[in-house]
N, C-alpha and C positions, 0 to 999 in steps of 0.2 A: 519396592520398600510402603512399612507397613505406614497408612496415613493419617494414623497419630502420633507419627515417631518425623512425620515431615514438617521443617522448619515452615518460619513464616513464607521466609524467598519463593521455597519450589512450588507451594502448592499457588503465589502469586504468577509464577514462575510458568503454569501450566494452566492457568486460566485465561491468564495474556493470549496466551500462542493457542489456544486449544481457540478464546474469543477473534483472533485477528484471523485465525486463518472462515471460523464462522459468519462474523460480521461480514468482510472482505469479497467472500466468498458472493455476496448476491448484487456486485456490481457485475458480472455474468452471467445470474439464470437466465436470464430474459435470451442472451443470443440463439443457445442456441432449442428457443422454442418461439423464432420470431412468426415461425409458418403458422403453425399448430398453434398456438394461441390464437392467433387473425382467426383461423377457422373453429376454429370456436367460439371462437367472442361474433364472429359476421363482422368483422371492421375490417380493413384496411392494413396490411402491413407495416405497411409507411404510418399508421394512428400507434401501431405495435415501436414501432423505432422508437413514434415520438413520446411514448413514455421512458424506456430508457434513458432520451436527453432530458428530459422530468427531474428523473431520478440526479443522471449525474450534475443537472445548475442547484437541486437541492441541496446533494447533499456536502459539495464545493460552499454553497453560503453557510452550512455544521461547520463545515470542517474551521468554517472563518470564525463561527460564533462562540463552540463548545469549552475552543482554549480558554480566549476569558472569562469567561464566563463560576466557570471552573474555579479561577481561580478568590471569585465573591463565594460560591457555593460550594468549596473545599470537594477534590474531586473525587472521591468514594462517592459521593451523592452525583455524580454526573454518570462516573459508570456504570450503577447500579440499577440505577431507573432509567436509563438510555436502554438497557438491555430488556430492562422490563417491557419500556413503551418501543422498540425495538417489533420484542417480539407480538407485541396488538397489531399497530401498523401492518406487520406480515405478516397477519391471519391475514386482518382486510384486502391488500393485495391477494389471497387466495378467492377469496369472491367479488369479485373486480367479475360485471355485470356488461357490460360497451364500456366503448371509450372512451368519457367524462370517469368516469369510476377508477379506471385502470391507470389513470394519468393521476387525478387525489392521491385517490394510496399508496404509488413508484412515487411520488414526493413526499406525501409522508416515512417515504421508507425510507429513503433517501438525508431528510431529514433530521430522523431518529436514529439510521444505524453513525449517522456523525459525532456521535458520543462519545466514537469510543478512540480513536486515532490519538490524535496530537494531546487529549486529555490519557491516556494511559502511557504516554511516551515520558509529558507528564509527570506524571501520579510517580515512575519511575526514579526520578533525577532528584521526587523529595523527599524518595523511602531510602534509598539504596546506595552504596561505595558505587566507586565504579565501577572497582568490577562488576559488580554487580548490575548495576545498571548497563552495562556495558551487555549483558548474556542477554538481557534481558529484554534490547532494543533489535538486537539480533535474531531472538525471535520469534518476535512479532514483527521484525519485516521477514525473515524464514515464513509464520503464519501467511504475512499478502503475496505469498511469491507461492505459494503454493493452490492459495485460492486461489487465482488465478485461473489450474487446470483443475482444481476441484468443483468449482459451482462450473465452470460447463460441465465436466463429467458428470455430478450426480444432477445437475438439473435433465441433462438427459436422459439419462439412468432411468430417474423419477416416473418425469414425462409419459417414455415409454411402456417403460409396466404401470402405471397407472392412469396419473391426466394429470396432464401443468397445473392443477390445483394446487396438487400432493406434493411438490417443489415448495411449497412454501408456507402449507402444513407440515411437511419437518423443518425449516430453517425456523417458521412461528415457537413448535417446541423447541429447539433443539438454545433458541434465545431465551426461552424461560425459562427452562435447563439450566442455563451458562447466571441467569438474574440471581438466582434463588442460590445461586454458588458462591457469585461477585457475594448479594446478601454475608450470608454468612463468615467466608474468607475474608473480607479484602475491608480494612480499618480510613480508618478516616487518615491520609496528608497530615503534616504543618499545616500551619496556615499560612497562607501569602501578601503581605503586603500591598496593597493593594494600593496601587495609579490611578487618582480620580481624572487622568489627561481623555481626550477625547480618546475613542477607539481610534479611527480613521490616524490620527493623529501618531499615535505609535508605529499601527504598523509602516509613516512611512516614514519615520524615524530610526525602525526597525531595517527598511531601507535604505536608508539615507548612510548606515556605516555598512562601510565599503566590503570590512569585510564578511558581515551575511551578503551581503549582495549583490558579491562572486561565491556565495555557496549557492544564494536560489537558482542565480544563473544554472549552477550545475545538476540541481533538485530537481528543473525543469527538464532536463534530457532523460535521468533512469525513467521513469513511466512509459515517456515518451520512445528511447530506446527499444524496449523492451515489446511497449503492445506494436508497436512499426516491425519491429525483427518480426513477430511469430505472424504477423500479417499479408506482408511477402511472403511465408514463407508460404505460407499457406494458397497465396496468389497462383504463388511458382510453381509451386511441389505437383506433378503428376504426377506422381502414383500410386498405385491403392490409399484409400482414406488409412490403413487400419498402419501403416508406414508414415503416414502423416503426424496421427494419434502415436506413433511413438513415439515421432522425434519432437513429438509436446514436453509426453510425461522426461524422457532422459535427460530435459533439458534441467528437475527439476533435479537429478542429483547436484547440477551448477552451484545452486542451495545452501550443499552441506558446510562451502566456505564458508557461507557469510557463521560459524559454529569457530569459525579460527578468525576472526575479525580485533577478537580482542588480545592472541599473547601478538598480532601482527603489529595492532598500539604499540601496543607495553617493548614490547623488539624494539620499534622505528619510529616508531610518530604516528599520529593522526596523519598527515600531511605526506608522509613515504608513505603508507597504507591505499591514502585513496589516490594516490599517483597511477602504485602499483595495479592495483586494481580496476583503473581507470586507461590505463595503456594497455590489459590484457582487451577489453574489449571492444579500442581501436581499432589492435590484429586485430583477434580473430572473424572482424566484421568484415578489417580486409583482406586475409587470406581465403573470406569467402567468393569473394569479387569470382578468385582462380581455379575452385574446387566447387563445384557444383553436384557430386554424388552422393545419395542418401547418408555414406557413412560420413561422409565430409560436415554434411548438415545436422546429422546426431554427436558429432566428435564441437562442431565452434560452437553449435547450440547450448551446451556445459558448458562450454571456457563463455559463453557470453551473461547464461543465466548468472556467472561464478560471477563476474564482473561485478553484475547491479547489486549482486547478494551480497558483497564485501565493500561497495562504489554506499547506500546504502546507509546502516549505518555508524560510517565512520560521516559520512556527513549529517546526521540528526550528534554526533556525541560534538560535532564542532558547531552545531550552530546550539545545542542547547548551554556551550561554554560561554559560544560571544549570546547568546541574549540573555544572561545573567539573569536579570533579577525580572527579565519579562520572558523568562525561554516558554511561558506557555502558550502565549503567545508568537511570539516564535517560531515556535514549532504549529502552530496552526496554521501561519505562510505557510510553514512549510506542504502540511498536508494541504492546502487551497493547489497552491504555483505543482507539485507533483499530479493533484490529479488536475490543473491546465494541460498539463505535458500529454500524460495519457487523454481525454478526448482529442486535442491534436494531432493523434499519431495517424486512427486508420485515413481521418483525407490527403494525407502524407504518404505514406503504404498507396494507395490508391492513384493516387498524379504522381509516381516516380512508376521506374521500369525497376526488375527486386534487386540490380546493380549501383540505380540513382540507391536506395534504399542505402544499399552496405555503402552504400561511398556516400554517404549525409553521414548513416550513426559513427562514421571508423574517423570525417574531420572533425565529427560534434566534438568525442573524446576528447580529437589530439587538441583541439582547440579547451576542451575543461583541465588539457594538464596543460597548459598555459594560465592560465588560469589561478590557478595551485600555485605554479611559483610566482604569481604576486601575494597572494599569502602568505606574509608575515608567521616565520616561524615563533610558537611562544612554549617553555613548559605546559602546559593544556594541566598532565596532569596536579601537577606540584603546586598551583593555583589552581587548580578546583578539590585535592584530597577529599573530599565529603564523600 
């Protein structure tokens, strides 16, 4: 397809998908280079781990902030100049010279990278039809899933080939290219009616909506589940490292199921699609309690990722519908809760044995299915036919 003949939607879809992969990758880039970075900067590894914790904290704060801010400034400004700011802060990480500079730069990087997620979802709702926005949400979330693997593999590869600094120089260059592309491609979304109520009160009202509250409870478990799942496999698996990498990589095949989310929603509706995805996750975790071979881990990791990749865009569709006039803030809260779940996954996986993690995830998804049964069925698409 010639670039000039591509529609605005196609250009935005490609841009936001690549941006999702690259932005979310930096959540994971420190993981494979903890010891290398600690040795090079002559600091303890715990200080490098703390830099990762600060990144998560500031990223979470940014997720809560930039969705609401974009109601005032417009989505395009946040998306475009957020990528420019991310290029600068990411480059700064690459020039860290000790613990303090690493902590400061990773904190700033976390804040600037948070300009993407919730604002990109809100932008999709503002400009596109139901079918188009469903495709965009699916592609962005597929990008986030790919980032969990790509971020670690790219970081490990570049650090071993060149140095740990090259990881952040590479991503800085990518963000700058994405900034230029976004500046050219993206148009401004329609102006939003701004609610002057305090932000804390709006978040409280969103959490007080029984339908949204159930969606947020499901949201909490999603990245928690996938990170705890792979963390547990990493601790449990005693085979060669190449097999472990294969288990992680083939799991990405499951992300392709998300491409069918729109068709399933059109055929079954949001709630049945959500229940179907959760049932796949619950059953695949439960079956792994009885089958521990490498082949079983490969098959069930594909199924588990399929579950998450189907559930996430469906939950976002529901939250976007229920959020109505407070959509950007509702999606900011979604992104924040998703990240909190992800942050609590590693300690949970460390505390429990492998079978304990699998049992917890299976029961958690069964509980989510019960929550779905209490969300009242509505004609979502007809009520939101924009």
